[in-house]
MITI-232414 format. One record per residue (C-alpha): x, y, z; residue in one letter; residue number from 1; chain. Coordinates in steps of 0.2 Angstrom, whole numbers. Layout:
BEGIN
((X,Y,Z),A,NUM,A)
...
// end
This chain:
BEGIN
((114,-121,-88),M,1,A)
((95,-123,-91),T,2,A)
((99,-133,-107),D,3,A)
((84,-125,-115),G,4,A)
((72,-130,-102),R,5,A)
((59,-119,-94),T,6,A)
((63,-116,-75),V,7,A)
((47,-116,-64),I,8,A)
((50,-109,-47),F,9,A)
((37,-116,-36),L,10,A)
((36,-102,-23),H,11,A)
((30,-108,-5),I,12,A)
((26,-92,5),G,13,A)
((37,-87,19),K,14,A)
((52,-97,14),T,15,A)
((63,-82,8),A,16,A)
((56,-84,-9),G,17,A)
((56,-66,-12),S,18,A)
((74,-65,-9),T,19,A)
((77,-79,-21),L,20,A)
((66,-71,-35),R,21,A)
((79,-57,-36),Q,22,A)
((93,-69,-40),I,23,A)
((82,-79,-53),L,24,A)
((77,-63,-62),K,25,A)
((95,-58,-65),R,26,A)
((98,-74,-74),Q,27,A)
((85,-71,-88),F,28,A)
((80,-57,-99),P,29,A)
((64,-48,-93),P,30,A)
((55,-54,-108),R,31,A)
((58,-72,-103),D,32,A)
((51,-71,-86),V,33,A)
((33,-74,-81),M,34,A)
((24,-72,-64),T,35,A)
((9,-83,-64),V,36,A)
((0,-78,-48),R,37,A)
((-4,-62,-39),A,38,A)
((-1,-64,-21),H,39,A)
((-14,-70,-8),R,40,A)
((-25,-80,-20),R,41,A)
((-28,-99,-19),P,42,A)
((-12,-107,-26),R,43,A)
((-21,-120,-37),E,44,A)
((-30,-107,-47),E,45,A)
((-13,-105,-57),T,46,A)
((-14,-122,-65),L,47,A)
((-31,-118,-74),A,48,A)
((-26,-100,-78),E,49,A)
((-10,-105,-86),F,50,A)
((-17,-119,-96),A,51,A)
((-30,-106,-103),R,52,A)
((-16,-96,-111),L,53,A)
((-12,-98,-129),S,54,A)
((2,-110,-134),E,55,A)
((13,-95,-139),A,56,A)
((11,-87,-122),E,57,A)
((15,-103,-113),R,58,A)
((30,-105,-124),L,59,A)
((38,-88,-121),R,60,A)
((44,-89,-103),P,61,A)
((60,-97,-99),R,62,A)
((57,-94,-80),L,63,A)
((40,-95,-73),I,64,A)
((38,-90,-54),M,65,A)
((22,-91,-43),G,66,A)
((14,-97,-27),H,67,A)
((7,-112,-36),T,68,A)
((7,-131,-34),V,69,A)
((16,-146,-44),F,70,A)
((8,-149,-60),G,71,A)
((11,-133,-70),L,72,A)
((24,-141,-81),H,73,A)
((10,-151,-89),E,74,A)
((5,-136,-99),S,75,A)
((22,-130,-103),V,76,A)
((25,-134,-122),P,77,A)
((43,-138,-119),R,78,A)
((54,-148,-107),E,79,A)
((54,-140,-90),S,80,A)
((61,-142,-73),T,81,A)
((56,-136,-55),Y,82,A)
((65,-128,-41),I,83,A)
((59,-123,-24),T,84,A)
((64,-118,-6),M,85,A)
((57,-127,9),L,86,A)
((58,-121,27),R,87,A)
((57,-129,44),N,88,A)
((38,-133,45),P,89,A)
((35,-127,63),V,90,A)
((44,-110,59),R,91,A)
((35,-109,43),L,92,A)
((18,-111,50),A,93,A)
((21,-99,64),H,94,A)
((28,-86,52),S,95,A)
((13,-88,41),Q,96,A)
((1,-85,56),Y,97,A)
((11,-70,62),R,98,A)
((11,-63,44),Y,99,A)
((-8,-64,43),V,100,A)
((-10,-55,60),L,101,A)
((1,-40,54),R,102,A)
((-6,-39,36),T,103,A)
((-24,-30,35),P,104,A)
((-25,-34,16),T,105,A)
((-24,-53,19),H,106,A)
((-40,-63,16),R,107,A)
((-39,-71,34),H,108,A)
((-34,-55,43),F,109,A)
((-51,-50,49),E,110,A)
((-57,-67,55),A,111,A)
((-40,-71,63),A,112,A)
((-38,-55,72),S,113,A)
((-39,-59,91),G,114,A)
((-36,-77,88),M,115,A)
((-23,-87,97),S,116,A)
((-11,-98,87),L,117,A)
((-20,-113,93),E,118,A)
((-37,-106,89),Q,119,A)
((-31,-101,71),Y,120,A)
((-24,-118,68),V,121,A)
((-39,-128,75),E,122,A)
((-51,-116,65),S,123,A)
((-46,-125,49),G,124,A)
((-47,-108,39),M,125,A)
((-29,-108,33),A,126,A)
((-23,-123,23),M,127,A)
((-5,-116,26),E,128,A)
((-6,-123,44),M,129,A)
((-9,-141,38),D,130,A)
((6,-148,29),N,131,A)
((7,-134,16),S,132,A)
((23,-140,8),Q,133,A)
((17,-158,6),T,134,A)
((1,-151,-2),R,135,A)
((11,-140,-14),A,136,A)
((24,-153,-20),L,137,A)
((11,-167,-21),S,138,A)
((0,-156,-32),G,139,A)
((-15,-163,-23),D,140,A)
((-29,-149,-24),L,141,A)
((-44,-157,-16),D,142,A)
((-39,-164,1),V,143,A)
((-48,-156,15),P,144,A)
((-40,-148,30),Y,145,A)
((-33,-161,42),G,146,A)
((-34,-175,29),A,147,A)
((-17,-176,21),C,148,A)
((-11,-194,19),T,149,A)
((5,-204,19),D,150,A)
((2,-207,0),E,151,A)
((3,-188,-3),M,152,A)
((20,-187,6),L,153,A)
((27,-201,-4),A,154,A)
((21,-192,-20),R,155,A)
((29,-176,-14),A,156,A)
((45,-185,-11),K,157,A)
((44,-193,-28),R,158,A)
((41,-177,-37),H,159,A)
((55,-169,-28),L,160,A)
((67,-183,-33),D,161,A)
((61,-184,-51),D,162,A)
((56,-166,-56),H,163,A)
((66,-154,-46),F,164,A)
((84,-149,-52),S,165,A)
((86,-140,-36),W,166,A)
((79,-138,-18),V,167,A)
((85,-126,-5),G,168,A)
((82,-124,13),L,169,A)
((78,-107,21),T,170,A)
((88,-111,36),E,171,A)
((104,-115,25),R,172,A)
((101,-101,12),F,173,A)
((119,-97,7),D,174,A)
((123,-115,5),E,175,A)
((107,-118,-5),S,176,A)
((110,-103,-16),I,177,A)
((128,-109,-20),L,178,A)
((121,-126,-25),L,179,A)
((108,-117,-36),L,180,A)
((123,-109,-45),G,181,A)
((130,-126,-47),H,182,A)
((114,-134,-54),A,183,A)
((112,-121,-68),F,184,A)
((130,-114,-71),G,185,A)
((125,-97,-64),W,186,A)
((140,-87,-58),R,187,A)
((131,-72,-50),D,188,A)
((120,-78,-36),V,189,A)
((123,-63,-24),R,190,A)
((108,-56,-15),Y,191,A)
((100,-43,-3),V,192,A)
((87,-51,9),S,193,A)
((70,-44,7),V,194,A)
((53,-45,17),K,195,A)
((62,-51,32),V,196,A)
((52,-50,49),A,197,A)
((60,-38,61),R,198,A)
((58,-49,76),Q,199,A)
((57,-68,78),R,200,A)
((44,-72,91),A,201,A)
((47,-87,102),E,202,A)
((34,-102,102),L,203,A)
((27,-108,118),A,204,A)
((30,-127,120),P,205,A)
((12,-131,118),G,206,A)
((10,-122,102),D,207,A)
((26,-130,95),R,208,A)
((19,-147,99),A,209,A)
((3,-142,91),L,210,A)
((12,-137,75),L,211,A)
((22,-152,75),E,212,A)
((7,-163,76),R,213,A)
((-2,-154,62),R,214,A)
((13,-154,51),N,215,A)
((20,-171,53),A,216,A)
((21,-175,35),L,217,A)
((30,-158,31),D,218,A)
((43,-162,44),I,219,A)
((46,-179,35),D,220,A)
((47,-170,18),L,221,A)
((59,-157,25),Y,222,A)
((70,-170,32),E,223,A)
((70,-178,15),H,224,A)
((75,-162,7),A,225,A)
((88,-159,20),R,226,A)
((96,-175,15),A,227,A)
((97,-170,-3),I,228,A)
((105,-154,1),V,229,A)
((118,-162,13),E,230,A)
((122,-175,0),R,231,A)
((125,-162,-14),R,232,A)
((136,-151,-2),I,233,A)
((146,-167,2),A,234,A)
((148,-171,-17),D,235,A)
((155,-153,-21),A,236,A)
((174,-152,-20),D,237,A)
((180,-137,-10),G,238,A)
((163,-132,-5),F,239,A)
((168,-124,12),A,240,A)
((180,-113,4),A,241,A)
((168,-108,-9),E,242,A)
((155,-104,4),L,243,A)
((167,-93,14),E,244,A)
((172,-83,-2),A,245,A)
((154,-81,-7),F,246,A)
((149,-75,10),Q,247,A)
((163,-62,10),R,248,A)
((158,-56,-8),A,249,A)
((139,-56,-3),N,250,A)
((143,-45,12),A,251,A)
((151,-32,1),R,252,A)
((136,-34,-11),Y,253,A)
((123,-31,2),R,254,A)
((133,-16,9),W,255,A)
((133,-9,-8),S,256,A)
((115,-12,-10),G,257,A)
((111,-3,6),R,258,A)
((121,12,0),I,259,A)
((113,13,-16),T,260,A)
((95,12,-9),H,261,A)
((96,22,7),T,262,A)
((110,35,6),W,263,A)
((108,52,-2),P,264,A)
((117,54,-19),A,265,A)
((130,66,-13),A,266,A)
((135,55,1),L,267,A)
((136,40,-11),R,268,A)
((148,50,-22),R,269,A)
((159,55,-7),R,270,A)
((161,37,-1),V,271,A)
((165,31,-19),A,272,A)
((179,43,-21),R,273,A)
// end
């Protein structure tokens, strides 16, 4: 249960957040849901834009979702709590680079076209290549590319411990989603994956080492989050059996979703008989 608190989903791009959104929106009436940021704009803009809304507008939503940074809660007129999903930082940075190259509408598409991963990272054009998860959770808006600090990491960990009712891991999505249900008393957390890349490209050893160096703080933060997830799994009685039952139920749900969205109506009726 949210206990009257506003839930703020701090959505970090390419972490399976779009799949998570469909779960979240089922838990609230549409009138209680607010999305605070259009895609592909600087994340920090949401703080000022949300603060400029009237108090009544800021009080209305019980679920706020957006590609934003820590700090939005300061403008919410009631008690609030955060949730977020983190991803292995090397995989995240690589996924973001590949997304830019295949998305002509992305603000970096034209400049990045023809760039190698190393050239893209070293260009400094995309903050997403430089400890993006630490930046988002610390709420620091002003640190230049390549200048993230240990203090930012400590702040991000502190925020995660003190202000987040739930953190999930992309690499352990099903376990994370079950823990989300536990955290808020939500019974239906089934999902159909959306916006999944068709193929996973392999990283050359040199590129992997580069991303590890550039995202060392994020790697530390991710390990901190992983410890939280593993501790909560260990504390949940009968979790393994619950996970197995959920995965069976979700497989049926995903199959049903594919039938609903891709099969002709006549064929759906024939299968349903």
